C-alpha positions in Angstrom: -30.8 -0.3 5.3 -28.3 -0.2 2.5 -28.4 -3.2 0.3 -25.4 -5.6 0.5 -25.1 -5.6 -3.3 -24.6 -1.8 -3.2 -21.9 -2.1 -0.6 -20.1 -4.9 -2.4 -20.1 -3.0 -5.7 -18.9 0.2 -4.1 -16.1 -1.8 -2.5 -15.3 -3.6 -5.7 -15.1 -0.3 -7.6 -12.7 1.3 -5.1 -10.6 -1.8 -4.9 -10.3 -2.0 -8.7 -9.3 1.7 -9.1 -6.9 1.5 -6.1 -5.2 -1.6 -7.4 -4.9 -0.1 -10.9 -3.5 3.1 -9.4 -0.9 1.2 -7.4 0.5 -0.4 -10.5 2.0 3.0 -11.3 2.8 4.4 -7.8 5.6 2.0 -6.6 7.6 2.5 -9.8 7.4 6.3 -9.4 8.5 6.1 -5.8 11.5 3.8 -6.7 12.6 5.2 -10.0 12.9 8.8 -8.8 15.7 8.0 -6.3 17.6 6.0 -8.9 17.5 9.1 -11.1 19.0 11.0 -8.2 21.9 8.5 -7.9 22.6 8.4 -11.6 22.6 12.2 -12.0 24.7 12.6 -8.9 27.4 10.4 -10.4 27.1 12.4 -13.6 27.7 15.7 -11.8 30.6 14.3 -9.8 32.4 12.5 -12.7 31.1 14.5 -15.7 30.8 11.3 -17.7 28.1 11.8 -20.3 27.0 8.1 -20.1 25.5 8.8 -16.6 23.6 11.8 -18.0 22.3 9.5 -20.7 21.2 7.0 -18.1 19.4 9.6 -16.1 17.6 10.9 -19.2 16.7 7.5 -20.5 15.4 6.0 -17.3 13.8 9.4 -16.6 11.8 9.1 -19.8 10.3 5.8 -18.6 9.7 7.4 -15.2 7.8 10.3 -16.9 5.5 7.9 -18.8 4.6 6.1 -15.6 4.2 9.3 -13.6 1.7 10.8 -16.1 -0.5 7.7 -16.0 -0.2 7.4 -12.2 -1.5 10.9 -11.7 -4.5 10.2 -14.1 -5.6 7.1 -12.1 -5.0 8.8 -8.7 -7.2 11.8 -9.3 -10.3 9.8 -10.1 -9.7 7.6 -7.1 -10.0 10.5 -4.7 -13.2 11.7 -6.3 -14.8 8.5 -5.2 -14.8 9.6 -1.6 -17.4 12.1 -2.5 -19.4 10.1 -5.1 -19.4 6.6 -3.7 -18.5 7.1 0.0 -20.5 10.2 0.9 -21.3 9.2 4.5 -17.7 8.2 5.1 -16.6 11.7 3.9 -19.2 13.3 6.2 -18.4 11.2 9.2 -14.6 11.4 9.2 -13.9 14.2 6.6 -12.5 16.6 9.2 -9.6 14.2 10.0 -9.2 12.2 6.8 -9.4 15.3 4.6 -6.6 17.2 6.3 -3.6 15.0 5.2 -5.1 14.7 1.7 -5.4 18.5 1.4 -1.8 18.9 2.6 -0.7 16.3 0.1 -2.3 18.2 -2.8 -1.1 21.7 -1.7 2.4 20.8 -0.7 3.6 17.5 -2.1 1.7 17.2 -5.4 2.4 20.7 -6.6 6.1 20.3 -5.6 6.6 17.1 -7.5 4.5 18.4 -10.5 6.5 21.6 -10.7 9.9 20.0 -10.5 9.1 17.1 -12.9 8.6 19.8 -15.6 11.9 21.3 -14.8 13.5 17.9 -14.8 12.5 17.2 -18.4 12.8 20.6 -19.9 15.7 22.0 -17.9 18.6 19.9 -19.2 19.9 22.6 -21.6 18.6 25.5 -19.5 20.0 24.8 -16.0 23.6 24.2 -14.7 24.3 20.6 -13.8 24.2 21.2 -10.0 20.9 23.1 -10.2 19.4 20.4 -12.4 20.5 17.8 -9.8 18.8 19.9 -7.1 15.6 19.8 -9.2 15.8 16.0 -9.4 16.3 15.8 -5.6 13.3 18.0 -4.9 11.2 16.0 -7.4 12.1 12.9 -5.4 11.3 14.5 -2.1 8.0 15.7 -3.4 7.1 12.3 -4.6 7.8 10.7 -1.3 6.1 13.5 0.6 3.0 12.7 -1.5 3.2 9.1 -0.3 3.6 10.2 3.3 0.4 12.3 3.5 -1.7 9.7 1.7 -0.4 7.0 4.0 -1.0 9.2 7.1 -4.6 9.2 6.0 -4.7 5.5 5.4 -2.9 4.8 8.6 -5.6 6.7 10.5 -8.2 4.4 8.9 -6.3 1.4 10.4 -5.7 3.0 13.8 -7.9 6.1 14.4 -6.0 8.0 17.0 -6.2 11.8 17.8 -9.9 12.0 17.1 -13.2 11.6 19.1 -16.8 11.3 18.1 -19.0 14.4 18.9 -22.6 13.7 19.6 -23.4 17.3 18.8 -22.1 17.2 15.2 -22.7 13.4 14.8 -19.2 13.0 13.3 -15.6 12.4 14.2 -13.6 15.5 15.1 -9.8 15.9 15.3 -8.5 16.5 18.8 -4.8 16.0 18.3 -3.3 16.7 14.9 0.2 15.5 15.9 -1.2 12.2 17.1 -2.7 11.7 13.6 0.6 12.6 11.9 2.8 10.5 14.2 0.4 7.6 14.3 2.6 4.5 14.6 0.6 2.6 12.0 0.9 5.5 9.6 4.7 5.8 10.0 5.3 2.0 9.8 3.1 1.9 6.7 4.9 4.8 5.1 8.4 3.4 5.4 7.3 -0.1 4.4 5.4 1.1 1.4 8.1 3.4 0.1 10.7 0.7 0.6 8.5 -1.6 -1.5 8.4 1.2 -4.1 12.2 1.4 -4.1 12.3 -2.4 -4.7 9.9 -2.0 -7.7 12.0 0.7 -9.3 15.2 -1.3 -8.8 13.7 -4.4 -10.3 12.4 -2.5 -13.3 15.9 -1.2 -14.1 17.6 -4.5 -13.2 15.2 -6.5 -15.5 15.5 -4.2 -18.5 19.2 -4.0 -18.1 19.4 -7.8 -17.9 17.5 -8.0 -21.2 20.0 -5.6 -22.9 22.9 -7.7 -21.6 21.2 -10.9 -22.8 20.9 -9.3 -26.2 24.4 -7.8 -26.0 22.9 -4.4 -26.6 24.1 -1.1 -25.1 26.4 -3.1 -22.9 28.4 -0.3 -21.1 25.1 1.5 -20.5 23.3 -1.7 -19.3 26.2 -2.8 -17.0 26.2 0.5 -15.1 22.4 0.4 -14.8 22.5 -3.2 -13.6 25.1 -2.3 -10.9 23.1 0.7 -9.7 19.9 -1.3 -9.6 21.4 -4.3 -7.8 22.9 -2.2 -5.1 19.9 0.0 -4.6 17.6 -3.0 -4.8 19.5 -4.9 -2.2 19.3 -2.0 0.2 15.6 -1.5 -0.6 14.6 -5.1 -0.2 16.4 -5.4 3.2 14.6 -2.2 4.3 11.3 -3.6 3.1 11.7 -6.8 5.0 12.9 -5.1 8.3 10.2 -2.4 8.1 7.6 -5.0 7.2 8.5 -6.6 10.5 7.8 -3.3 12.2 4.5 -3.0 10.4 3.6 -6.4 11.7 4.3 -5.3 15.2 2.0 -2.2 14.8 -0.7 -4.5 13.4 -0.3 -6.7 16.5 -0.8 -3.7 18.7 -3.7 -2.0 17.0 -5.5 -4.7 14.9 -5.4 -8.0 16.7 -8.2 -9.4 14.6 -6.1 -8.9 11.4 -3.1 -10.5 13.1 -5.0 -13.5 14.1 -6.5 -13.9 10.7 -3.1 -13.6 9.0 -1.8 -16.4 11.1 -4.9 -18.6 11.1 -4.7 -18.5 14.9 -8.0 -19.8 16.1 -7.1 -20.3 19.7 -4.9 -18.2 22.0 -1.6 -19.9 22.3 0.9 -19.8 25.1 3.4 -17.0 24.7 5.4 -16.7 22.6 3.2 -17.9 19.7 4.7 -19.8 16.8 4.7 -18.7 13.1 2.7 -21.0 10.8 4.5 -21.5 7.6 1.6 -23.4 5.9 -1.7 -24.8 7.2 -4.8 -26.6 6.1 -7.4 -24.0 7.1 -10.9 -25.2 8.0 -13.0 -22.0 8.4 -16.3 -23.7 9.1 -15.0 -25.6 12.1 -12.6 -22.7 13.1 -9.5 -24.8 13.2 -6.5 -25.9 11.2 -6.6 -29.5 10.0 -2.8 -29.5 9.9 0.0 -26.9 10.1 3.7 -26.5 10.0 4.9 -24.1 12.6 8.1 -22.4 13.6 8.1 -21.9 17.4 8.3 -18.4 19.0 8.6 -16.3 15.8 5.1 -14.9 15.7 5.2 -13.9 19.3 8.4 -12.0 18.8 7.1 -10.3 15.6 3.7 -9.4 17.0 4.5 -8.5 20.6 8.3 -7.9 20.8 8.3 -10.1 23.9 8.4 -13.8 25.0 5.6 -13.4 27.6 2.8 -11.4 25.9 0.1 -13.5 24.3 -1.5 -12.8 20.9 -5.3 -13.5 21.2 -6.8 -16.1 19.0 -9.9 -15.6 16.8 -12.3 -17.4 19.1 -11.3 -15.1 22.1 -11.5 -12.1 19.8 -15.0 -13.1 18.8 -16.1 -13.3 22.4 -14.6 -9.9 23.1 -16.3 -8.4 20.0 -19.6 -10.0 21.0 -19.5 -8.2 24.4 -18.5 -4.9 22.7 -21.6 -5.2 20.4 -23.8 -5.5 23.5 -22.2 -2.4 25.0 -22.4 -0.7 21.6 -26.2 -1.1 21.6 -26.2 1.0 24.8 -24.0 3.6 23.1 -26.3 3.8 20.0 -29.4 4.0 22.2 -27.9 6.8 24.3 -26.8 8.6 21.2 -30.3 8.6 19.7 -31.6 10.0 23.0 -29.1 12.8 22.9 -30.1 13.6 19.3 -33.7 14.2 20.5 -32.7 15.9 23.8 -29.1 17.2 23.8 -29.2 18.3 27.4 -30.2 14.8 28.7 -27.6 14.3 31.4 -28.5 10.6 31.9 -28.2 9.8 28.2 -24.9 11.7 28.1 -23.5 9.8 31.0 -24.5 6.5 29.4 -23.0 7.6 26.1 -19.7 8.6 27.6 -19.5 5.2 29.4 -20.0 3.2 26.2 -18.9 5.5 23.3 -15.7 3.5 22.8 -18.0 0.7 21.6 -20.3 2.9 19.4 -18.9 1.4 16.2 -19.6 -2.1 17.3 -23.2 -1.2 18.0 -23.5 0.3 14.5 -22.5 -3.1 13.0 -26.0 -4.2 13.8 -27.4 -1.6 11.4 -26.5 -4.1 8.6 -29.4 -6.3 9.9 -31.8 -4.1 11.8 -32.7 -0.4 11.7 -33.3 -0.3 15.5 -30.4 -1.9 17.2 -32.5 -2.5 20.3 -34.4 -5.1 18.3 -31.3 -7.1 17.6 -31.7 -10.7 18.8 -28.8 -12.7 20.2 -28.5 -14.5 16.9 -28.1 -11.2 15.0 -25.5 -10.1 17.5 -23.6 -13.4 17.0 -23.8 -12.8 13.2 -22.5 -9.3 13.6 -19.7 -10.5 15.8 -18.7 -13.1 13.2 -18.6 -10.3 10.6 -15.7 -8.7 12.5 -13.5 -11.6 11.4 -12.3 -11.4 7.8 -12.0 -14.6 5.8 -8.9 -16.3 7.0 -7.9 -18.3 3.9 -7.2 -15.4 1.5 -5.5 -13.4 4.2 -3.3 -16.3 5.3 -2.1 -17.3 1.8 -1.8 -13.7 0.4 0.5 -12.8 3.2 2.7 -15.8 2.7 2.9 -15.3 -1.1 3.9 -11.7 -0.5 6.6 -12.7 2.0 7.8 -15.5 -0.3 8.2 -13.1 -3.2 10.1 -10.7 -0.9 12.7 -13.3 0.0 13.0 -14.4 -3.6 13.8 -10.8 -4.6 16.3 -10.6 -1.7 18.1 -13.6 -3.1 18.1 -12.1 -6.6 19.4 -8.7 -5.6 22.0 -10.3 -3.3 23.4 -12.5 -6.0 23.2 -9.7 -8.6 25.1 -7.3 -6.3 27.7 -10.0 -5.4 28.1 -10.7 -9.2 28.8 -7.1 -10.0 31.5 -7.1 -7.3 33.1 -10.3 -8.4 33.0 -9.8 -12.2 34.9 -7.3 -14.3 33.6 -5.6 -17.4 31.7 -7.9 -19.6 32.2 -11.0 -17.5 28.7 -10.5 -16.2 27.4 -11.4 -19.7 28.5 -15.0 -19.1 26.1 -15.4 -16.2 23.1 -15.8 -18.4 21.2 -17.8 -15.8 21.3 -14.7 -13.5 20.3 -12.3 -16.3 17.3 -14.6 -17.2 16.3 -14.8 -13.6 16.4 -11.0 -13.3 14.3 -10.6 -16.5 11.6 -13.1 -15.4 11.4 -11.5 -11.9 10.1 -8.2 -13.4 6.4 -8.7 -12.3 7.4 -9.9 -8.7 7.4 -6.5 -6.9 4.1 -5.4 -8.4 2.5 -8.7 -7.3 4.0 -8.3 -3.8 2.7 -4.7 -3.6 -0.8 -5.6 -4.6 -0.9 -8.5 -2.2 0.3 -6.2 0.6 -2.5 -3.8 -0.1 -5.0 -6.6 -0.3 -3.9 -7.9 3.2 -4.0 -4.4 4.7 -7.5 -3.4 3.3 -9.3 -6.7 3.2 -8.0 -7.5 6.7 -9.6 -4.3 8.0 -13.1 -5.4 7.0 -15.9 -4.9 8.1 -14.6 -1.4 8.9 -13.7 1.6 6.8 -12.4 3.2 10.0 -11.2 0.3 12.2 -13.5 -0.1 15.2 -15.3 3.2 14.5 -17.3 3.2 11.2 -18.6 0.0 9.5 -18.2 -0.3 5.8 -22.0 -0.8 5.2 -22.7 2.6 6.7 -20.1 4.4 4.7 -21.5 4.2 1.2 -23.5 6.7 -0.8 -27.1 6.0 -1.6 -26.5 5.2 -5.3 -28.4 2.8 -7.6 -26.9 -0.6 -8.4 -27.3 0.2 -12.1 -25.2 3.4 -11.8 -22.5 1.5 -9.9 -22.3 -1.2 -12.6 -22.0 1.5 -15.2 -19.2 3.4 -13.4 -17.4 0.1 -12.5 -17.3 -1.1 -16.1 -16.4 2.4 -17.2 -13.5 2.7 -14.8 -12.2 -0.8 -15.4 -12.4 -0.2 -19.2 -10.7 3.2 -19.0 -8.0 2.1 -16.7 -7.3 -1.0 -18.8 -6.8 1.3 -21.8 -4.4 3.4 -19.7 -2.5 0.3 -18.6 -2.2 -0.9 -22.2 -1.0 2.6 -23.3 1.7 2.5 -20.5 2.8 -1.0 -21.4 3.0 -0.1 -25.1 5.0 3.0 -24.5 7.3 1.3 -22.0 8.0 -1.6 -24.3 8.5 0.7 -27.3 11.1 2.9 -25.5 12.7 0.0 -23.7 13.3 -1.7 -27.0 14.8 1.5 -28.5 17.0 1.9 -25.4 19.2 4.9 -25.1 19.1 5.4 -28.8 15.6 7.0 -28.2 17.5 10.0 -26.7 18.5 11.1 -30.2 22.1 11.9 -29.1 23.7 9.9 -31.9 25.9 8.0 -29.4 23.9 4.8 -29.6 22.3 4.6 -33.0 25.3 2.8 -34.7 26.0 0.4 -31.8 26.8 -3.2 -32.9 25.6 -6.4 -31.4 28.5 -6.4 -29.0 27.8 -3.0 -27.6 30.6 -1.0 -29.4 30.0 2.3 -31.0 
């Protein structure tokens, strides 16, 4: 059996590298479309200030893109180094969208990002705009294929286990691509990225306005960011609701944990705003609930129930018992592939194979599992409720706080003329201090999605403890500290460069149009 310490360290290393990587990804996703908007205005109006805006914000985008690529490549290598059995077991399905992402999306965005930076004086305006659009499409296609792969981990459709090859095999490519979980995750994630890009531009523009620097430049950037951000945050909230519905359909355990729903409630279930969670006794000591809302989000109906954690535990306990029969039949088929009786038994219980494999965490031979071990394995199928419950609420709270900011910012740009916005210093300070909010919300969202899937790497199919490579604990400690140290250096480099060029502002373009600007923004 694989040691629990080895599994925990492997999980910690992947979580650390993934969370570091996703500090860069959402800004790339959001900034690129803002560059398209700014350059489109430049092409249509021929006003050079819009070209300067595209080039300046594009410079910050380029710094972020380079470091995002660096952290992303090493993360993918871990599937082979730290998660070898996972790669063997599901590589035929999981590897396909990752390969498409590399061949189609990554090469597309990498090619056109070079043309974006070096083509300003070599390409006509309209062709350079086309380059920027293709760069944006490539960036979002890259996110699509990666989230198709991740969506399949959450809801493994279009694939079946083959007892002949002892691995999962794809049976329907289009089911994998159009997996409802993958599509909902994609649109919600890219919307969150758009929010991040908008907040980045809004906050830095607010800082310029507070300092009365580059005022015409900053006012235009603030207006674009507030409008784009308002549309993006509304999309993220609406599409987050759709993502919640797909979770309710495919991952009822995660949904129950998110809501600290210990008992199945009469339909439609209420939404708990806050609660005093008592995990040991499997109850809430107190709670504040809004009637009906959770039922509508999770089921889109007023009559369908959302099962509670206690009922899910009983269901999973029964599935573990059936899973023992599936594992036993599979072992018989490995020894004698033409055993018709074993094949019939396996076909009858193969849907519960993954639940039988949960017992391998405690016993090598699942037939030796006692009722107590089965109870323990069933309890493992429920993630810890407290971090899930509060992480989700903090993410949602940040989302609505950003909605208020973008809404007020957009309204202010419509109601004020010229430099009147500079008088609303409270709004500009709010915009500045909200800069970290979208990153925190994005990281919390990924925590909820991935921690809530435990104890599975492939939900209901492959337990996490069976997915890891047979590495030594010492080597994992070394690679973990190495990755964290290296990524921390990269993050410090990014922050140093971002702060440096943000402080310089459009004067860093070297055009001569901003170097002599006074404190009031006049040339």
